[in-house]
N, C-alpha and C positions, 0 to 999 in steps of 0.2 A: 459685312462681316467685322466682328470685333477682333482687333489686333492683340497678339499675346502680350505685347508691351503695355497696352492699356489695361488689360485684365490684371497684370502683375501689380498695378498700383493697389489692388485689393488682395493680392496674393492668391488669385484665382487662376486656373489654367483655362486655355481655351477648351471647349468641350469636345474637341476632336481627340480621340485616343492617340493619334500619332503625335500630338503636341505635348503630351504628358511625359515629361523627362524622367521625373522620379516619382513612381507612382506610391510609393510608400509615404510621400510627404505632399502629394497633390490630391485634391478633390476632382473626381470624375463625375461630372453632371450628366453623362449619358447612362448613368445607373440611378435607379430610384434612391438609394441610400445617399449617393454623392450629391444628386440634385437637393434632397432634403437637408443635408448638411450644409451645402453652399448657401441655400437661401435662408436658412437659419442665421447663419453668419452675416449674410448680406442685409437682412432686415434689421438685425441689431445695429449694424453700423450705419445704416440709413437713418434710423429713428433714435439713435443715442442721445442726440443733442437735446431732446426735450426732457430727459431726466438726468441731464448733467448739471449739478448745482451751480456751476459757473455761468449757466446760461441766465440765471435769475439775478445775478448781482448787478449793480450799476455799471454801464458801459465804461465810465471813467475810472473804475476800480481795478487795481492791479491784479485781482482775482478772477477777472473775466477771461474768457477764452481767447488765447492769442490768435492774431490774424493769420499766422501761418498754419495753425491748426484748423481753423475754419476753411482754409484753402484746401488743406488735405482732405477734410471731410467731403468737400464739394466735389473733388477729384474721385474720391472713392465712390461717391453716390452716382456720379456720371458713368463711371466704369460698370457699376452694378446694374444701372438701367440699360446701358448699351448691351450688356450681356443678356439681360431678359429679352430685349427686342430681337437680338440676332438669334437667340435660342428659340424663340417662339416662331421665327421664320423658317427654321430648319428642323424643328423637332415638334411632335405632338406628344400628348399624354393619352394613355388609354385608361379610361376610367369606366367601370361598369360595362365593359365590352365596347365602348364607343371612343372614337378619338375626339379629344377636346382641345381647345385653345389653351396653351399653358398661361398666356398672360391674363385672361379673364378668369379662368377656373382655378389657378394656382398661385401665380405671383401676387395678384391683387388681393386674393382671399387671405393669403398668408400675412401680408403686411397689415391688413385690417385687423385680423384676430390678434396679432402680436401688440398692436397699438391700443386696442381695446383692453387687453389683458393688463398692460402696464398701467393704463389709467385706473382700472378697477382695482389693482393691487394698492395704488395710492389712496383710493377711496377707504379700503378696508384698513390699511396701515398708514394713517395720515402722519404719524409720528416717525415714520421710517427715515424720512429725510425732510428735515424742517427748513430746508433752503427755499422750498416751493410748496404751494398748497394744491390740493387736488383740482381746484378750480383753474390754477396757473397751468398745471400740466395738461388738462383737458383742452384749454384755449390754444397752447402751442401745438397740441396734436392735431386740432381742426385746422390751424393755420398752415401746418405742414401738409395736410391733405389737399386744402385749397390750392397750394402751390404745386405739389408733385402728383396728386391723384384726384383731380377735381371731380371725376366721375363717381368717386367713392365717398364724397362728402356727406351727402344725404344718408347713406347707409351707415357711416361712422357715427353720425349723430343719432340715429335710431338705435344703434347697438349701445352706445353709451347711455342712452336713457333708460335701458333695461336694467333690472336687478341682476346682480352677478349670478344668482341662482338660476337664471334663464340662459346663462352663457356657458355651456359646459366646456367650451374650448379654453376658458380662462383658468381651467385647472391644470393645464400643462403647456409646455412650450412646444410640444410635439405637434406634427401636422394633424389636424382634427378632421380633415375632408376624407373623401374616399381613398382607398388604395389605388395606386396607379403604377404604370410602367411607361418608360420613356420609349418613344417610337420615332425613328428616323423618318421625317415626312417624305424625303426624297426617295427612300427605298420601300416604302409601304405601297407595293404594287396592288395589294388586295383591296385598298380603299379607292373608290372612285369618286369621292367627295360627298357622297349622299349620307354617309354615316358621321361626317364631321360636325361636331357641335362647337359652335363659336362661343355660346354662352353669354352671359352678362352678370357681373358682380354688382351692378347698381340697381 
C-alpha cells in the first residue's frame, strides 16, 4: 500500500476516501473524474523533463537542471508509479461492461498518448521552442520509455512513425479511450474473475 506521506510528495491523496482530509483541495481517484485529473497531472510531471529546455543545454552550463530538482522529479515519479501499482492491485476499471486492468488499459495508454502528442506537436511547431529539435525530443521520449516503460517502446515507435492525421488523440489532452468507472476489486462480489480483462498495451 502507498503511504499518505509518499503520495504527498506529488500532492496526491491516498485513494481511500477516509484519507481525504480536505475534499475541496484533494483529488479523489476513486471517482472517474478524480482519477482522470490525477493521471493527467501525474503524466505531465513524469514526462516534463523531455520538453524542459534545460535538459538540452551542456551539463557544465549554469542553465542546466539543478541536482536538487532532478532528485525531486525522481521522487515524484516514484510516488506516482507506486500509486499506480497500489491502485491497480485494489481497483479495477469497468469499460464497456467488463472489468479491466487499470495498469495496462489506462495508465500505460495515457502516458503513451501524452508522449506521442508532445512529440507530434513539436513536429508541427518546430519553432515553438528552439532549445531542442523534434529529433532530440523524440530521442529522449524513446529513452524514457526504454527506462520506465520498456513494454511500450515498440508501440511508441510505431505511433511516432504515423502522421498526426492518423492519431486523433493528439487533438486533445483529454482521455481518448473508452468511458469507464472505478470499481473496488475487493467489493466487486458479482465478478468471479471470468469477466476480468488484463489486456495488453504493447
